KEROLUM-870064 format. One record per residue (C-alpha): x, z, y. Coordinates in steps of 0.25 Angstrom, whole numbers, plus 5000, padded with zeros to 4 digits. Each point is the difference from the previous one (the first is absolute). Layout:
KEROLUM-870064
{u=X, w=Z, v=Y}
...
end
This chain:
KEROLUM-870064
{u=5023, w=4978, v=4941}
{u=5008, w=4996, v=5012}
{u=5013, w=4993, v=4996}
{u=5004, w=4994, v=5013}
{u=5014, w=4999, v=5007}
{u=5004, w=5014, v=5004}
{u=5014, w=5001, v=5005}
{u=5009, w=5012, v=5003}
{u=5010, w=5007, v=5012}
{u=5015, w=4999, v=5004}
{u=5009, w=4989, v=4995}
{u=5015, w=5001, v=4999}
{u=5007, w=4987, v=5001}
{u=5014, w=4999, v=4994}
{u=5009, w=4990, v=5007}
{u=5009, w=4991, v=4993}
{u=5006, w=4988, v=5007}
{u=4989, w=5000, v=5010}
{u=5002, w=4991, v=5011}
{u=4986, w=4996, v=5005}
{u=4993, w=5010, v=5009}
{u=4987, w=5004, v=4994}
{u=4997, w=5012, v=5009}
{u=4986, w=4997, v=5004}
{u=4986, w=5000, v=4996}
{u=4997, w=4990, v=4988}
{u=4986, w=4997, v=4997}
{u=4992, w=4991, v=4991}
{u=4987, w=4999, v=4992}
{u=4997, w=5000, v=4985}
{u=4988, w=4995, v=4993}
{u=4993, w=5008, v=4990}
{u=4987, w=4995, v=4994}
{u=4997, w=4992, v=5012}
{u=5003, w=5011, v=5010}
{u=5011, w=4999, v=5010}
{u=5008, w=5014, v=5001}
{u=5011, w=5002, v=5011}
{u=5013, w=5006, v=4997}
{u=5010, w=5004, v=5010}
{u=5014, w=5005, v=4998}
{u=5007, w=5008, v=5012}
{u=5015, w=4999, v=4998}
{u=5010, w=5008, v=5008}
{u=5014, w=5005, v=4998}
{u=5008, w=5013, v=5002}
{u=5015, w=5000, v=5000}
{u=5001, w=4996, v=4985}
{u=4987, w=4996, v=4994}
{u=4988, w=4992, v=5003}
{u=4987, w=5007, v=5000}
{u=4986, w=4996, v=5000}
{u=4985, w=5004, v=4999}
{u=4989, w=4991, v=4994}
{u=4986, w=4998, v=5005}
{u=4988, w=4994, v=4993}
{u=4991, w=5000, v=5013}
{u=4987, w=4995, v=4993}
{u=5000, w=5012, v=4990}
{u=5003, w=5010, v=5011}
{u=5014, w=5003, v=4994}
{u=5011, w=5002, v=5009}
{u=5015, w=5005, v=5000}
{u=5000, w=5000, v=4985}
{u=5012, w=5002, v=4991}
{u=5008, w=4990, v=4992}
{u=5012, w=5005, v=4991}
{u=5011, w=4990, v=5003}
{u=5004, w=4986, v=5006}
{u=5011, w=4991, v=4996}
{u=5005, w=4988, v=5008}
{u=5011, w=4991, v=4996}
{u=5003, w=4986, v=5004}
{u=4986, w=4998, v=5005}
{u=4993, w=5006, v=4988}
{u=4991, w=5011, v=5003}
{u=4994, w=5010, v=4990}
{u=4992, w=5012, v=5003}
{u=4996, w=5010, v=4989}
{u=4988, w=5009, v=5000}
{u=5002, w=5008, v=4987}
{u=4988, w=5009, v=5000}
{u=4991, w=4989, v=5003}
{u=5006, w=4991, v=4989}
{u=5002, w=4990, v=5011}
{u=5010, w=4991, v=5007}
{u=5003, w=4989, v=5010}
{u=5010, w=4989, v=4998}
{u=5003, w=4990, v=5010}
{u=5011, w=4991, v=5006}
{u=5003, w=4999, v=5015}
{u=5001, w=4986, v=5006}
{u=5008, w=5002, v=5013}
{u=4996, w=4986, v=5005}
{u=4985, w=5003, v=5000}
{u=5003, w=5015, v=5002}
{u=4990, w=5003, v=4989}
{u=5000, w=5008, v=4986}
{u=4993, w=4993, v=4989}
{u=4997, w=5008, v=4988}
{u=4990, w=5007, v=4991}
{u=4994, w=5014, v=4999}
{u=4998, w=5004, v=4986}
{u=4991, w=5012, v=4996}
{u=4990, w=5003, v=4989}
{u=5005, w=4989, v=4991}
{u=4997, w=4990, v=5011}
{u=5008, w=4991, v=5009}
{u=4996, w=4997, v=5014}
{u=5007, w=4990, v=5010}
{u=5004, w=5008, v=5012}
{u=5008, w=4993, v=5011}
{u=5005, w=5009, v=5012}
{u=5003, w=4996, v=5014}
{u=5004, w=5008, v=5012}
{u=4987, w=5005, v=5005}
{u=4991, w=5013, v=4999}
{u=4988, w=4992, v=4997}
{u=4993, w=5013, v=5003}
{u=4987, w=4993, v=5004}
{u=4990, w=5009, v=5007}
{u=4991, w=5005, v=4988}
{u=4986, w=4997, v=5002}
{u=4991, w=5013, v=5000}
{u=4989, w=5000, v=4990}
{u=4987, w=5002, v=5006}
{u=4996, w=5012, v=4992}
{u=5013, w=5008, v=5004}
{u=4996, w=5012, v=5009}
{u=5007, w=5002, v=5013}
{u=5005, w=5012, v=5006}
{u=4996, w=5010, v=5006}
{u=4992, w=5003, v=4987}
{u=4987, w=5008, v=5001}
{u=5006, w=5010, v=4990}
{u=5013, w=5007, v=4998}
{u=5012, w=4992, v=4993}
{u=5011, w=5009, v=4996}
{u=5014, w=4996, v=4994}
{u=5003, w=5010, v=4989}
{u=5010, w=5002, v=4989}
{u=4998, w=5007, v=4987}
{u=5009, w=5004, v=4988}
{u=4999, w=4996, v=4986}
{u=5008, w=5012, v=4994}
{u=5000, w=4994, v=4986}
{u=5007, w=4988, v=5004}
{u=5008, w=5007, v=5011}
{u=4996, w=4990, v=5011}
{u=4993, w=5000, v=5013}
{u=4989, w=4990, v=5003}
{u=4995, w=4995, v=5013}
{u=4986, w=4996, v=5004}
{u=4988, w=5001, v=5010}
{u=4988, w=5010, v=5000}
{u=4988, w=4996, v=5008}
{u=4990, w=5010, v=5003}
{u=4986, w=5000, v=5007}
{u=5002, w=5005, v=5015}
{u=4991, w=5012, v=4999}
{u=5001, w=5014, v=4994}
{u=4997, w=5003, v=4986}
{u=5005, w=4998, v=4985}
{u=4999, w=4986, v=4996}
{u=4999, w=4992, v=4987}
{u=5013, w=4992, v=4997}
{u=5005, w=4989, v=4992}
{u=5014, w=4996, v=4996}
{u=5003, w=4985, v=4999}
{u=5009, w=4995, v=4989}
{u=5006, w=4986, v=5001}
{u=5001, w=4989, v=4990}
{u=5013, w=4995, v=4993}
{u=5012, w=4996, v=5008}
{u=5007, w=5008, v=5011}
{u=4989, w=5003, v=5010}
{u=4999, w=5007, v=5014}
{u=4989, w=5009, v=5004}
{u=4992, w=4988, v=5004}
{u=5002, w=4993, v=4987}
{u=5004, w=4989, v=5009}
{u=5001, w=4986, v=4994}
{u=5000, w=4986, v=5006}
{u=4995, w=5005, v=5014}
{u=4989, w=5009, v=4995}
{u=5000, w=5015, v=5000}
{u=4988, w=5004, v=4990}
{u=5003, w=5015, v=5000}
{u=5000, w=5000, v=5015}
{u=4986, w=4994, v=5000}
{u=4995, w=5009, v=4989}
{u=5006, w=5012, v=5008}
{u=4994, w=4996, v=5013}
{u=4986, w=4998, v=4994}
{u=4999, w=5013, v=4992}
{u=5006, w=5009, v=5011}
{u=4989, w=4994, v=5009}
{u=4990, w=5005, v=4989}
{u=5005, w=5014, v=5001}
{u=5010, w=4999, v=4988}
{u=5015, w=5004, v=5002}
{u=5009, w=4990, v=4993}
{u=5015, w=5002, v=4996}
{u=5008, w=4987, v=4998}
{u=5015, w=5000, v=4997}
{u=5012, w=4991, v=4998}
{u=5004, w=4998, v=4985}
{u=5012, w=5007, v=4996}
{u=5013, w=4993, v=5005}
{u=4992, w=4992, v=5009}
{u=4999, w=5000, v=5016}
{u=5002, w=5015, v=5004}
{u=4998, w=5006, v=4986}
{u=5012, w=5004, v=4992}
{u=5003, w=4998, v=4985}
{u=5003, w=4988, v=4991}
{u=4989, w=4990, v=4998}
{u=5007, w=4991, v=4990}
{u=5001, w=5010, v=4989}
{u=4986, w=5006, v=5001}
{u=4988, w=4998, v=4991}
{u=4985, w=5002, v=5002}
{u=5002, w=5015, v=4995}
{u=5010, w=5002, v=5012}
{u=4991, w=4994, v=5010}
{u=4989, w=5009, v=4994}
{u=5009, w=5012, v=5003}
{u=5001, w=4995, v=5015}
{u=4985, w=4999, v=5001}
{u=4999, w=5014, v=4994}
{u=5010, w=5005, v=5011}
{u=4991, w=4994, v=5010}
{u=4988, w=5008, v=4994}
{u=5008, w=5013, v=5001}
{u=5003, w=4997, v=5014}
{u=4985, w=4999, v=5004}
{u=4997, w=5013, v=4993}
{u=5009, w=5007, v=5011}
{u=4993, w=4993, v=5012}
{u=4990, w=5009, v=5007}
{u=4992, w=4988, v=5004}
{u=4997, w=4995, v=4986}
{u=4988, w=5005, v=4991}
{u=5008, w=5003, v=4987}
{u=4988, w=4997, v=4992}
{u=4998, w=4986, v=5004}
{u=5013, w=4993, v=4999}
{u=5000, w=4987, v=4992}
{u=5009, w=4988, v=4997}
{u=4998, w=4985, v=5003}
{u=5010, w=4991, v=4992}
{u=5001, w=4985, v=5002}
{u=5005, w=4992, v=4988}
{u=5012, w=5008, v=4993}
{u=4995, w=5011, v=5009}
{u=4987, w=4999, v=4992}
{u=5008, w=5003, v=4988}
{u=5007, w=5012, v=5006}
{u=4988, w=5007, v=5006}
{u=4994, w=5002, v=4986}
{u=5013, w=5005, v=4995}
{u=4999, w=5011, v=5010}
{u=4985, w=5003, v=4999}
{u=5001, w=5001, v=4984}
{u=5009, w=5013, v=5002}
{u=4996, w=5005, v=5014}
{u=4986, w=5005, v=4999}
{u=5000, w=5003, v=5015}
{u=4999, w=4985, v=5004}
{u=4986, w=4999, v=5005}
{u=4999, w=4985, v=4998}
{u=5007, w=4987, v=4998}
{u=4998, w=4986, v=5005}
{u=5007, w=4989, v=4992}
{u=5002, w=4987, v=5008}
{u=5003, w=4989, v=4990}
{u=5005, w=5011, v=4991}
{u=5005, w=4996, v=4986}
{u=4991, w=5003, v=4988}
{u=5008, w=4992, v=4989}
{u=5015, w=5001, v=4997}
{u=5010, w=4994, v=5009}
{u=5004, w=4989, v=4990}
{u=4986, w=4995, v=4999}
{u=4999, w=5000, v=5015}
{u=5013, w=4992, v=5002}
{u=4996, w=4990, v=4989}
{u=4986, w=4998, v=5007}
{u=5006, w=5000, v=5014}
{u=5011, w=4990, v=4996}
{u=4989, w=4990, v=4995}
{u=4990, w=5002, v=5011}
{u=5010, w=4998, v=5012}
{u=5007, w=4989, v=4993}
{u=4987, w=4993, v=4998}
{u=4997, w=5002, v=5015}
{u=5013, w=4995, v=5004}
{u=4998, w=4987, v=4992}
{u=5008, w=5002, v=4987}
{u=4996, w=4991, v=4988}
{u=4994, w=5006, v=4987}
{u=5013, w=4996, v=4993}
{u=5008, w=5008, v=5010}
{u=4990, w=5012, v=4999}
{u=5001, w=5000, v=4985}
{u=5015, w=5000, v=5000}
{u=5001, w=5011, v=5011}
{u=4990, w=5009, v=4992}
{u=5008, w=4998, v=4987}
{u=5013, w=5003, v=5007}
{u=4995, w=5012, v=5007}
{u=4994, w=5006, v=4987}
{u=5013, w=4999, v=4993}
{u=5007, w=5007, v=5011}
{u=4990, w=5011, v=5001}
{u=5001, w=5002, v=4985}
{u=5015, w=5002, v=5001}
{u=4998, w=5009, v=5012}
{u=4991, w=5009, v=4993}
{u=5007, w=5001, v=4986}
{u=5015, w=4998, v=5003}
{u=5006, w=5014, v=5003}
{u=5014, w=4996, v=5002}
{u=5002, w=4995, v=5014}
{u=5012, w=4991, v=4998}
{u=4994, w=4993, v=4988}
{u=4987, w=4999, v=5008}
{u=5007, w=4993, v=5011}
{u=5007, w=4990, v=4991}
{u=4987, w=4996, v=4993}
{u=4993, w=4999, v=5013}
{u=5011, w=4991, v=5006}
{u=5000, w=4991, v=4987}
{u=4985, w=4998, v=5002}
{u=5001, w=4997, v=5015}
{u=5012, w=4991, v=4998}
{u=4992, w=4992, v=4990}
{u=4988, w=4999, v=5009}
{u=5008, w=4995, v=5012}
{u=5007, w=4990, v=4991}
{u=4987, w=4994, v=4995}
{u=4995, w=4999, v=5015}
{u=5013, w=4993, v=5004}
{u=5003, w=5011, v=5010}
{u=5015, w=4996, v=5000}
{u=4996, w=4987, v=5007}
{u=4995, w=5008, v=5012}
{u=5011, w=5011, v=5001}
{u=5014, w=5002, v=4996}
{u=5004, w=5007, v=4988}
{u=5004, w=5012, v=5008}
{u=4987, w=5000, v=5007}
{u=4993, w=5000, v=4987}
{u=5008, w=5011, v=4995}
{u=4997, w=5009, v=5012}
{u=4985, w=4996, v=4999}
{u=5000, w=5005, v=4986}
{u=5008, w=5012, v=5003}
{u=4990, w=5005, v=5011}
{u=4988, w=4997, v=4991}
{u=5006, w=5009, v=4989}
{u=5002, w=5011, v=5010}
{u=4986, w=4999, v=5004}
{u=4994, w=5000, v=4986}
{u=5009, w=5011, v=4995}
{u=4998, w=5009, v=5012}
{u=4994, w=5014, v=4997}
{u=4987, w=4997, v=5008}
{u=4997, w=4987, v=4994}
{u=5002, w=5005, v=4985}
{u=4991, w=5012, v=5004}
{u=4989, w=4992, v=5006}
{u=5000, w=4990, v=4989}
{u=4997, w=5010, v=4989}
{u=4991, w=5010, v=5008}
{u=4986, w=5001, v=4996}
{u=4991, w=5005, v=5012}
{u=4989, w=5005, v=4990}
{u=5009, w=5011, v=4996}
{u=4998, w=5007, v=5013}
{u=4986, w=4994, v=5003}
{u=4994, w=5007, v=4988}
{u=5004, w=5013, v=5005}
{u=4994, w=4999, v=5014}
{u=4986, w=5007, v=5004}
{u=5001, w=5000, v=5015}
{u=4992, w=4989, v=5007}
{u=5006, w=4986, v=5000}
{u=4997, w=4987, v=5008}
{u=5007, w=4988, v=4995}
{u=4999, w=4987, v=5008}
{u=5005, w=4986, v=4997}
{u=5000, w=4987, v=5007}
{u=4993, w=4989, v=4992}
{u=5012, w=4990, v=5003}
{u=5011, w=5010, v=4997}
{u=5011, w=4992, v=4992}
{u=5009, w=5011, v=4999}
{u=4992, w=5011, v=4994}
{u=4988, w=4992, v=4993}
{u=4987, w=5007, v=5004}
{u=4991, w=4998, v=4988}
{u=5011, w=5005, v=4989}
{u=5004, w=5012, v=5008}
{u=4987, w=5004, v=5004}
{u=4995, w=5000, v=4986}
{u=5012, w=5008, v=4995}
{u=4998, w=5010, v=5011}
{u=4985, w=5002, v=4997}
{u=5003, w=5002, v=4985}
{u=5011, w=5010, v=5003}
{u=4991, w=5008, v=5009}
{u=4989, w=5000, v=4991}
{u=5009, w=5006, v=4989}
{u=5004, w=5011, v=5010}
{u=4985, w=5004, v=5001}
{u=5002, w=4997, v=5015}
{u=4985, w=4999, v=5006}
{u=5004, w=4997, v=5014}
{u=5007, w=4987, v=5001}
{u=4997, w=4986, v=5007}
{u=5007, w=4987, v=4997}
{u=4997, w=4988, v=5009}
{u=5005, w=4986, v=5001}
{u=4999, w=4995, v=5014}
{u=4997, w=4985, v=5001}
{u=5011, w=4990, v=5007}
{u=5011, w=5011, v=5002}
{u=5014, w=4998, v=4995}
{u=5010, w=5011, v=4995}
{u=5003, w=5005, v=5015}
{u=4984, w=5001, v=5002}
{u=5000, w=4988, v=5010}
{u=4989, w=4990, v=5000}
{u=5006, w=4988, v=4994}
{u=4998, w=4986, v=4994}
{u=5009, w=5000, v=4987}
{u=5006, w=5013, v=4999}
{u=5014, w=4994, v=4999}
{u=5011, w=5009, v=5006}
{u=5004, w=4987, v=5008}
{u=4987, w=5003, v=5009}
{u=5004, w=5015, v=5003}
{u=5008, w=4997, v=5013}
{u=4990, w=4989, v=5005}
{u=4988, w=5009, v=4999}
{u=4998, w=5007, v=5014}
{u=4991, w=5011, v=4993}
{u=5009, w=5011, v=4995}
{u=4989, w=5008, v=4992}
{u=4985, w=4997, v=4998}
{u=4990, w=5008, v=5008}
{u=4991, w=5000, v=4988}
{u=5011, w=5007, v=4992}
{u=5003, w=5010, v=5011}
{u=4985, w=5004, v=5001}
{u=4999, w=5002, v=4985}
{u=5012, w=5009, v=5000}
{u=4995, w=5009, v=5012}
{u=4986, w=5001, v=4995}
{u=5004, w=5004, v=4986}
{u=5010, w=5010, v=5004}
{u=4990, w=5007, v=5010}
{u=4990, w=5001, v=4989}
{u=5010, w=5007, v=4991}
{u=5005, w=5011, v=5010}
{u=4998, w=5014, v=4995}
end
């Protein structure tokens, strides 16, 4: 499940005793699991207030909103409430630099800002198609009437007459654009291009509240995202170019959890493809993921055991404590004790530590996290009788392949589903890239965006199951 830095749109800066001129582009880099991510603030000013937008170029995220900025006596604070994130820094007039930290998802990252855009030209990955495409690519919008929001996406169609089979691409966790863009890679663009060239129409769309789609991403759960995908399905039913008997779903990561939610109750779904789709509960996945990634990044056995123990305690609270205020206090107590054991106060101020804990609590107690933690995929998998293809990468450290494949098989057998295939493809990671270790720290460094072997498996299997 992708939990990388995603940042949001317009900032408003409140000016108090503000003498330094910070109207400019400020850029810097943060390091996450060995990956360097560029962050750029574009700061301007109207007659009274400072305004700004925020870019994360390496994730294809531009002009994103932040809730508020406070600047006083050289101290800068930017708050992104919906993302549970903030930036705090101190302006050094002699060096003309802002030194500080970006905190999100319970982690603190050093981020020093200088007057530069650092918008280096992004290297185009070799698999990305170039326009003009040998097919029709149409920008579309569709309504989710249940949520009262408009979603935006792209529909690609073979350039010929007829009614075509179609698939809807459903992204993994985190706010994703229609290409599921991450660290310079656009996996959904690659899948869309490949399948459309094979005669299959593809609809991909921006998650709610992301890019050109409306709505609030921060308050949504997997059920809400499922309703968005259902709205995409209903949209395709109205398109004269689409064969209504051959509309399927392809879900990656959390999208592989969402697709079965839809197919379990909508018998008009022709087939589903799960790419690193969960077969076990979110709690089990998170515990395994933490250990595997921690080990790959060099954590000691002692550190792994301590992390596992703490996570189990917190997850138990999240599942069993119904009173949110009491829950937050208990989680705060656990996190404070753990940080004190790790001597975290020696590396950051008490204020920074409190902010770090606060943001961790915001993430852990969010509606999405609590839903994902307790959700059992087998509940819906046991109801599905349409054809299913479930693919995994053997080196996936985020959705461990063996445990999830086994659980999916078991659930589909209970459903009496006689038409499913599961396959673990050697040497592929969570993004279905050919890799060495499977660690997320490799994702940006790998030139390949999506394995040709996996693409062929998907295409051949879908063609065999068209009505």
